C-alpha positions as a printed Julia matrix, in Angstrom:
230×3 Matrix{Float64}:
 131.67  118.4   101.0
 135.7   117.73  100.54
 136.6   120.93  102.51
 134.1   120.42  105.14
 135.52  116.56  105.7
 139.01  117.86  105.96
 137.75  120.53  108.82
 135.74  117.93  110.53
 138.65  115.38  110.17
 140.79  117.61  111.75
 138.27  119.17  114.62
 137.72  114.84  115.37
 141.62  114.88  115.99
 141.51  117.84  118.41
 139.08  116.29  120.34
 140.69  113.01  120.66
 143.87  114.48  121.72
 142.58  116.25  124.29
 140.45  113.82  125.43
 136.89  115.27  124.71
 135.4   113.3   122.09
 133.42  111.34  124.53
 131.26  114.22  125.36
 128.09  115.91  124.02
 130.01  118.29  121.79
 132.1   115.08  120.5
 128.79  113.18  119.46
 127.48  116.05  117.67
 130.74  116.38  116.0
 130.23  113.0   114.94
 127.04  113.34  113.67
 128.2   116.17  111.55
 131.03  113.67  110.26
 127.96  111.23  109.1
 126.11  113.92  107.45
 129.08  114.84  105.47
 130.24  111.6   104.63
 126.92  110.52  103.61
 126.22  113.62  101.09
 129.65  112.31   99.6
 128.34  108.93   99.11
 130.81  107.23  101.74
 127.92  104.81  103.11
 130.09  102.83  105.31
 132.12  106.13  106.47
 128.57  107.63  107.37
 127.94  104.46  109.47
 130.95  104.2   111.27
 130.42  108.0   112.2
 126.86  107.8   113.44
 127.45  104.35  115.17
 130.17  106.28  117.27
 128.18  109.14  117.74
 125.24  106.9   119.13
 127.47  105.07  121.31
 128.78  108.4   123.06
 125.14  109.79  123.29
 124.13  106.7   124.86
 126.96  107.0   127.36
 126.4   110.33  127.84
 122.74  109.9   128.6
 121.66  112.53  125.85
 120.46  110.0   123.05
 116.61  110.46  124.77
 116.35  113.89  122.96
 115.4   115.31  119.59
 118.99  115.2   118.19
 119.26  111.83  119.68
 116.17  110.49  117.72
 117.43  112.35  114.61
 120.95  110.66  114.99
 118.51  107.39  115.01
 117.27  107.61  112.1
 120.39  108.97  110.32
 121.81  105.44  111.41
 119.13  103.36  110.74
 118.94  105.07  107.17
 122.94  104.06  106.76
 122.45  100.67  108.39
 119.46  100.15  105.53
 121.78  101.21  102.71
 124.49   98.71  104.16
 121.59   95.72  103.79
 121.91   95.32  108.02
 118.05   95.67  108.47
 118.08   94.02  111.65
 119.95   96.84  112.86
 117.87   99.17  111.08
 114.72   98.37  112.48
 116.32   98.31  115.69
 117.59  101.86  115.48
 114.06  102.95  114.01
 112.25  101.38  116.84
 114.42  103.1   119.27
 113.75  106.46  117.53
 109.95  105.74  117.7
 110.19  105.0   121.37
 111.77  108.32  122.04
 109.3   109.99  119.84
 106.51  108.51  122.39
 108.47  109.48  125.2
 108.76  113.36  124.19
 105.45  113.42  122.49
 106.57  114.23  119.14
 105.15  111.27  117.45
 102.0   112.73  115.99
 103.81  114.79  113.44
 104.61  114.09  109.62
 108.31  113.62  110.5
 106.84  110.84  113.16
 104.62  109.56  110.54
 107.9   109.43  108.37
 109.55  107.59  110.85
 106.9   105.05  111.01
 107.25  104.5   107.05
 110.82  103.69  107.66
 109.88  100.95  110.27
 107.24   99.41  108.2
 109.78   98.94  105.56
 112.6    97.42  107.93
 109.88   95.25  109.37
 109.01   93.91  106.03
 112.78   93.34  105.39
 113.2    91.06  108.17
 109.98   88.85  107.56
 108.08   91.05  110.68
 104.52   91.52  109.08
 102.87   92.11  112.53
 105.36   94.43  113.11
 105.32   96.19  109.88
 101.41   96.47  110.44
 101.29   97.9   113.76
 103.73  100.76  112.43
 101.82  101.29  109.47
  98.39  101.38  111.48
 100.06  104.19  113.96
 101.38  106.17  110.93
  97.65  105.94  109.31
  96.35  107.31  112.28
  98.92  110.25  112.25
  97.89  110.88  108.7
  94.2   110.72  109.32
  94.84  113.23  112.19
  96.82  115.66  110.27
  94.28  115.58  107.44
  96.84  114.29  104.95
  95.64  110.98  103.98
  95.97  112.41  100.2
  99.52  113.3   100.74
 102.7   112.2    98.8
 104.05  110.87  102.27
 101.05  108.88  103.05
 101.16  107.49   99.29
 104.96  106.5   100.34
 103.62  105.04  103.63
 100.95  102.96  101.57
 103.95  101.71   99.16
 106.33  101.01  102.07
 103.34   98.79  103.62
 102.37   97.21   99.84
 106.2    95.98   99.78
 106.13   94.85  103.21
 103.21   92.83  102.61
 104.72   91.27   99.27
 107.87   90.07  101.41
 105.73   88.59  104.43
 104.68   85.2   104.04
 101.62   86.05  106.35
  99.72   88.45  103.87
  98.54   87.93  100.39
  99.59   89.32   97.02
  96.1    90.96   96.94
  96.22   92.4   100.04
  99.85   94.35   98.69
  98.06   95.1    95.55
  95.47   96.76   96.87
  97.64   99.3    98.89
  99.54   99.67   95.72
  96.28  100.63   93.81
  95.56  103.27   96.37
  99.09  104.51   96.03
  98.99  104.77   92.47
  95.82  107.0    92.82
  97.5   109.49   94.63
 100.99  109.54   92.4
  98.25  109.97   89.39
  96.46  113.01   90.93
  99.73  114.28   92.46
 101.12  114.26   89.12
 104.09  112.33   90.59
 103.57  109.32   88.64
 105.76  110.41   85.45
 108.58  111.05   87.7
 111.68  109.4    88.9
 109.9   108.83   92.17
 107.08  107.43   90.45
 109.52  105.0    88.05
 110.59  103.57   91.59
 107.5   103.13   92.63
 106.11  101.13   89.97
 109.17   99.01   90.14
 108.46   98.23   93.53
 105.32   97.12   92.08
 106.86   95.0    90.14
 109.6    93.57   92.79
 106.17   92.8    94.93
 104.91   90.43   92.14
 108.01   89.28   91.42
 108.37   88.0    95.37
 105.36   86.26   94.88
 105.92   84.42   91.34
 103.58   86.6    89.38
 106.31   86.69   86.32
 104.09   87.97   83.72
 102.66   91.08   86.02
 106.35   92.03   87.19
 107.77   92.41   83.91
 104.76   94.66   82.76
 105.77   96.79   85.45
 109.11   96.79   85.33
 108.49   97.74   81.38
 106.21  100.46   82.74
 108.8   101.91   85.17
 111.26  101.97   82.48
 109.1   103.8    80.01
 108.43  106.09   82.69
 112.13  106.8    83.02
 112.94  107.21   79.05
 110.51  110.31   79.39
 112.23  111.95   82.4
């Protein structure tokens, strides 16, 4: 990764010197720089590159494309990692709009995008937005015959977490979604994995959010037990 970053940085300097960075190919270079920085664990550096790539793509009129949508998803992920949840939600919603415009929403990757919208909506307390995205994603899974898939379990997990964070929903609403997700995790052999431990931890966080201290501690202990076995 370090070698790739050196090459990309040199290429960026050439683009800047020749005044060609403000172009579709310049945006593509910045996206590659962002991806390399992300792989290297440089979250803030990746965010800077993705933001610059988005600005250029928008100015060049190429953002409303498959590549632009993927760029917005990458930007949203880095904004969420930096705890800019409002920014992440805006980016993911724009990606959603582009997929609808291009007729590419009703796919497994479209459903994963909507799960991200559910998560970001929960973080900003937008229960209605989270529910809208969840219902759209659920309809896609139903049309694809993937209601019992790992992706659907992660959607349920995101929705359960969002409901716990949004005061318009009850803890029982959230727990019902977690229970359905747990059945899939268990059936697919995913519960005794790192992803399973994270799922159980999210249940603990949801219970803690709503003041169920005993339930939260029980879930955290289960997650810790899973981690100790893997």
